[in-house]
C-alpha positions as CSV (number, residue, x, y, z in Angstrom):
1,M,-65.9,-16.4,36.4
2,P,-62.2,-15.9,38.0
3,G,-61.3,-18.8,35.7
4,I,-62.4,-16.4,32.8
5,R,-60.7,-13.2,34.3
6,I,-57.7,-15.3,34.5
7,T,-58.1,-16.4,30.5
8,A,-58.3,-12.9,29.1
9,L,-55.5,-11.7,31.0
10,A,-53.5,-15.0,29.9
11,L,-54.6,-13.7,26.0
12,V,-53.8,-10.3,26.7
13,T,-50.4,-11.0,28.1
14,S,-49.8,-13.5,25.1
15,V,-50.5,-11.1,22.1
16,F,-48.5,-8.2,23.8
17,V,-45.1,-10.6,24.6
18,A,-46.2,-11.9,20.7
19,Q,-46.1,-8.2,19.6
20,R,-43.0,-7.2,21.3
21,A,-40.9,-10.3,19.8
22,A,-42.1,-9.6,16.8
23,A,-41.5,-6.4,16.7
24,Q,-37.5,-6.9,18.1
25,Q,-37.0,-9.2,15.5
26,F,-37.7,-6.2,12.3
27,V,-34.4,-6.3,9.7
28,P,-34.8,-3.0,8.1
29,P,-34.6,-3.1,4.7
30,K,-31.0,-2.7,3.3
31,N,-30.1,0.4,0.8
32,A,-29.0,-2.1,-2.2
33,T,-31.1,-0.5,-4.6
34,H,-29.9,2.8,-4.4
35,G,-29.2,4.2,-7.9
36,G,-27.6,7.3,-9.0
37,T,-24.6,9.6,-8.4
38,R,-23.9,10.6,-5.1
39,I,-21.0,12.5,-3.9
40,G,-19.6,13.4,-0.2
41,L,-17.4,11.3,1.9
42,F,-18.7,8.5,2.8
43,G,-15.6,6.7,4.0
44,F,-11.7,6.8,4.5
45,G,-8.8,4.3,4.8
46,V,-5.4,4.0,5.4
47,R,-2.9,1.1,4.1
48,G,0.7,-0.1,4.3
49,G,2.6,-2.7,1.9
50,V,5.4,-3.0,-0.8
51,D,6.5,-1.7,-3.9
52,F,8.2,-4.7,-5.7
53,R,9.3,-3.0,-8.3
54,R,12.2,-0.5,-6.2
55,S,13.1,-3.9,-4.2
56,G,10.6,-3.6,-1.6
57,Q,9.9,-0.1,-0.9
58,L,8.0,0.6,1.7
59,V,4.4,2.3,0.5
60,L,2.2,4.2,3.2
61,G,-1.3,5.4,2.0
62,T,-4.9,6.8,2.7
63,T,-7.5,6.4,0.6
64,L,-11.2,8.0,0.7
65,D,-14.4,7.1,-0.3
66,I,-16.3,10.1,-2.3
67,G,-19.0,8.6,-3.5
68,D,-21.1,6.5,-6.2
69,L,-21.7,6.5,-10.3
70,F,-24.8,5.0,-10.8
71,S,-25.0,2.2,-8.6
72,N,-23.8,2.2,-5.6
73,R,-21.6,-0.3,-6.2
74,V,-19.9,2.0,-8.6
75,R,-17.6,4.3,-6.2
76,L,-15.2,7.2,-6.6
77,R,-12.0,6.5,-4.7
78,P,-9.0,9.1,-4.2
79,S,-5.9,8.4,-2.9
80,A,-2.2,9.4,-1.5
81,E,1.0,6.8,-1.3
82,V,4.3,8.0,-0.4
83,G,7.0,5.3,-0.9
84,L,10.1,5.5,1.8
85,F,13.5,3.6,1.3
86,N,15.2,1.8,-0.1
87,G,16.1,4.3,-3.4
88,P,14.3,8.1,-3.7
89,N,11.4,8.9,-1.9
90,T,8.1,8.4,-4.3
91,Y,4.3,10.3,-4.1
92,V,1.5,8.8,-6.0
93,G,-1.7,10.9,-6.2
94,N,-4.3,8.2,-7.8
95,F,-7.9,9.2,-8.8
96,E,-9.9,5.7,-9.4
97,V,-13.3,4.2,-9.7
98,L,-14.1,1.2,-8.2
99,W,-17.1,-2.0,-9.1
100,R,-17.9,-3.9,-6.3
101,F,-19.3,-7.1,-6.8
102,T,-20.9,-7.8,-3.5
103,A,-22.9,-5.3,-1.1
104,D,-21.4,-3.4,1.4
105,E,-23.0,-6.1,4.1
106,E,-21.3,-8.9,2.7
107,I,-18.9,-10.3,5.0
108,A,-16.1,-10.6,1.9
109,T,-16.7,-7.7,-1.1
110,P,-13.9,-7.8,-3.8
111,Y,-14.0,-5.5,-6.4
112,I,-11.8,-4.4,-9.0
113,G,-10.8,-0.6,-11.3
114,G,-8.8,1.3,-12.9
115,G,-7.9,5.0,-13.0
116,L,-5.5,7.4,-13.5
117,A,-2.5,8.7,-11.1
118,V,0.0,11.5,-11.0
119,A,3.2,10.1,-9.9
120,G,6.6,11.6,-8.4
121,R,10.0,11.3,-6.8
122,D,12.6,13.2,-5.0
123,G,14.8,15.1,-7.6
124,C,11.6,15.0,-9.8
125,G,12.5,18.8,-10.7
126,T,15.3,17.5,-12.5
127,D,14.1,14.9,-14.6
128,P,11.9,16.4,-17.6
129,G,9.9,12.9,-17.6
130,C,8.3,13.8,-14.2
131,P,5.8,13.8,-12.8
132,G,4.3,11.1,-14.7
133,L,0.7,10.5,-15.9
134,W,0.2,6.6,-15.0
135,L,-3.0,4.0,-16.1
136,N,-3.7,2.0,-12.9
137,A,-5.5,-1.6,-12.5
138,V,-6.5,-2.2,-8.8
139,F,-7.9,-6.0,-7.4
140,G,-8.7,-6.2,-4.4
141,C,-11.0,-7.1,-1.4
142,E,-12.3,-6.0,1.9
143,L,-12.9,-8.6,4.4
144,H,-15.5,-7.9,7.5
145,Y,-13.8,-6.6,10.7
146,R,-15.8,-4.8,13.5
147,S,-19.0,-3.4,12.5
148,T,-17.5,0.2,11.5
149,F,-14.5,-1.3,9.8
150,N,-13.1,-3.6,7.0
151,W,-9.5,-5.3,6.6
152,L,-8.8,-4.4,3.2
153,L,-6.1,-6.7,1.1
154,E,-4.9,-4.9,-2.5
155,Y,-3.0,-5.3,-5.7
156,H,-2.0,-2.4,-7.6
157,G,-0.9,-2.3,-10.7
158,M,0.5,0.8,-11.5
159,D,2.1,2.5,-14.8
160,A,0.0,0.2,-17.2
161,L,1.6,-2.4,-14.8
162,R,5.4,-1.8,-15.1
163,R,5.2,-1.5,-10.9
164,H,3.0,-3.8,-9.1
165,R,2.3,-2.9,-5.0
166,L,0.4,-4.9,-2.3
167,Y,-1.6,-3.2,0.5
168,I,-3.6,-4.3,3.4
169,G,-4.7,-2.0,5.6
170,L,-7.9,-0.7,7.1
171,T,-10.9,1.0,5.9
172,T,-14.4,2.1,7.3
173,R,-17.4,0.7,6.9
174,R,-20.5,2.3,5.3
175,G,-23.7,2.6,6.9
176,N,-27.1,1.1,5.4
């Protein structure tokens, strides 16, 4: 009888261990099937770069991830930028819509988009054409850095591709 008890105890223990191991392997489903519009503050980012039209003017900016349109791959992203040095300071406020080619959980998330910007500069009050309304194009990629942050590498074609800016920065990662 002691052999049967040991065998039963081993069987119960192995079933319990197998269940615990299976529970540890569970991966919750990703939220990739979201459809519909959601508005809110889902993330933010900071970036720095160069404006090539203004002979290397330093550009600093910030972005907000404020929602989805129709799908979690179509994002609303306003941003603000300040250009410093090498000429008059410039100020740009953008509102863009981005299409993300992959899900947020991927190592690299390339995107493309476009939008409108209101742009001004020091001394803008004396120029009748200032501030200007610009049409922008955006091409970029987010690269996984940490569980809560991505690197951001982005090209901004501004003012109907008459101005060119290149950025690098950090942005928060959305949760599932």
